[in-house]
C-alpha positions in Angstrom: 57.6 -35.8 22.9 56.7 -32.2 22.6 53.6 -32.9 20.6 51.3 -35.9 20.6 51.5 -36.4 16.8 52.3 -40.1 16.9 55.9 -39.6 15.6 58.5 -42.2 16.6 61.5 -40.4 15.0 62.6 -36.8 14.8 63.5 -35.2 11.5 67.1 -34.6 10.6 68.4 -31.0 11.1 70.3 -31.2 7.8 69.8 -33.5 4.8 67.1 -36.0 4.0 65.6 -38.7 6.1 64.9 -39.5 9.8 66.9 -38.7 12.9 67.1 -40.5 16.2 64.0 -42.1 17.8 62.0 -39.9 20.1 59.5 -42.6 21.4 59.9 -46.0 22.8 58.4 -47.5 19.7 61.1 -45.9 17.6 63.8 -47.3 19.9 62.1 -50.8 19.7 62.1 -50.6 15.9 65.8 -49.6 15.9 66.7 -52.4 18.4 64.8 -55.0 16.3 66.7 -53.8 13.2 70.1 -54.1 14.9 69.2 -57.6 16.2 68.1 -58.7 12.8 71.3 -57.4 11.2 73.3 -59.3 13.8 71.4 -62.5 13.0 72.0 -61.9 9.3 75.7 -61.5 10.0 75.8 -64.8 11.9 74.0 -66.5 9.0 76.6 -64.9 6.6 79.5 -66.3 8.7 78.3 -69.9 8.1 79.9 -70.0 4.7 77.0 -72.0 3.3 75.5 -70.7 0.1 71.9 -71.2 1.3 72.5 -69.4 4.6 74.4 -66.6 2.9 71.4 -66.0 0.5 69.1 -66.1 3.5 71.3 -63.5 5.3 71.2 -61.2 2.3 67.4 -61.5 2.0 66.9 -61.0 5.7 69.1 -57.9 5.8 67.5 -56.3 2.8 64.0 -57.0 4.1 64.8 -55.6 7.5 66.4 -52.5 5.9 63.3 -51.9 3.7 61.1 -52.3 6.7 63.1 -49.9 8.8 63.0 -47.3 6.0 59.2 -47.7 5.6 58.4 -47.4 9.3 60.8 -44.5 9.9 59.5 -42.7 6.8 55.9 -43.1 8.0 56.6 -42.2 11.6 59.0 -39.2 11.3 57.8 -35.9 12.7 57.5 -33.4 9.9 58.1 -36.1 7.2 61.1 -36.7 5.0 62.2 -33.7 3.0 65.5 -32.0 2.2 66.6 -29.7 5.0 69.6 -27.5 4.0 
């Protein structure tokens, strides 16, 4: 990291949102999200209504958590960059 600002993700060059992780914590968050998405996909494949609903809830919850963490830990914050 260039600065010790506590950022885990870099800002995007263009557009809105976070870019790739720049700290090990950001990579861990991204890996946990991918792992959770894979577990949700396995639950979805069960073809059982209860497991499918659990998969949807798990995936949506993980996505909301990823967005919240990346928004809070992005260097420079989230704003539109033309």
